[in-house]
N, C-alpha and C positions, 0 to 999 in steps of 0.2 A: 503663428505666422510661419514658425520655423518646424512644426509638426505637420504640419498640411505641406509643405516644401516637399520635406525625406518623405511621406506619403506619395505626396506624386510619382516622384522618382522613384521610390518602390515600386509601385504600381506599372512605371513606364521601364524599370530594370535598368535604371543609367547609371544608379548606385551601382552596383554587383554586391553589395553586401555578403560577405558569403559565413559569414561568424558574426555573434554581438559583437565580440570586440574588433571589429572590423567598425561596425556600428556607434562602440563609445569613441573610438580612436577618432571617428571622425565627426563626433559629436564635441572632444576637447578642442580640435583642431580651430572648428567654430569657435567656443565658448572657451576655450583657456583652459590650465588644468584647474584642478579640483584640488579642495583641500585636501592634505594627508590624511583625514580623519577617513575622510569617505574612500578612497581612494582603499586605506585600509579595509575601511566596508566592504566592496569591491571586488580588492582581491580575497576578503575570505567567500565571496558568492562564487566565485570560481576555480576555490583550492578542491582537491581531487589528490585523492593518493598517487593512485597509475603506478609506475611501479616503483615509487618510494620504498625505505622501510620505514617502519610503525613507528621507530625514532625519528627518525626525521623529517616524515610528515609534523609530526608534537612539535617538532623543534619548531616548522615554520610555520605552525598553526599559533602557538603560545606567540611570538614574536608577531605576527599579523595580527592577533584579537586584542595586545598589549597597549596597540596603537589604533585602533577602532572603536575605540571610548564605550565598546556596547557591554551590557550587563550576562554576568554572569547566565544568566535562564538562557537568554541565544545563544550564547556563546556553547554550552553544554548540547543544546538539541542543534545546534551548525555543527560540530563536530560529529554527532550521531551520524 
């Protein structure tokens, strides 16, 4: 039901989600905060080096990865 409502709102452009983050924020507001492990997985998906130094990026990645519950194989692929 929620999925259909969101799709209808998106098609009618009443939500105005300009980024995936805004969509996720809406979902969290509707259904409550997700567990810490799931949040870390989400943060891993969004993590980009951007203007961070390699060392800084590695620190953030390692800290987030430790708390994600993901195995080494996935983490190696994600880091690449």
